[in-house]
C-alpha positions, 0 to 999 in steps of 0.5 A: 237456297238452300237452308242449313241446321246448323249444330255445335259439334261437341254437344250438337246444341243448335247454333241456327236454320241458316239460308245460303246460296253456297257452304262459304257463305254458309261458313261466314253466317256461322261466323258471325254467331259463333266459332265456325270451326267447331260447328256441323252441318247438315243441307235441309230437305224441302220445307221451313217455317210456318204458322199452323195457327194464327199468325200476324199480317205482314210487314207488321207495323213497328208503329215507332214513327208514331209513338214516342215509346219506341217499343217494337214489337215482339217476333210472332214465332210463338205460334209458328211451328217447322214443316214435317220435314224440318222436324224429322231432320231436328228429331233425328228421324233422319238417321242416314242425314251426313252432318258435315264439318267446315274446312278449318281456316288455314293460320287460325288457332285452334279452339283447343288453345284458351283465350286470355281472359281481359284481366280488368273491365275495360276502363275509358280514360279522357285525353287532353290536348296539351297546351301550345 
């Protein structure tokens, strides 16, 4: 399954490193986080996320089953890095890579159109059954 680097078209900010079996699946995954029509992607070469130094044992036991505080341990990404092949893409050492925009969805309003802002914060109104 290919891995993709997804970024914003305008600012070039990273959206994420995602795995998908097809660009359509990738588009659905990106849409979970941000507007996919504002993004572009590039397929990454073989590589991945690696732990060059100390690592943790997996599966990690959150321990919440035996604890009353329900604290889940932080994911161990501080000691992780990307493989050299992925870092080459991230730092722009592969200028021949071509970024691909997602296909624009039909019938979806343009991202350029401003969405209306809410006028007030939400308020819960209790409903009562009418007395018979």
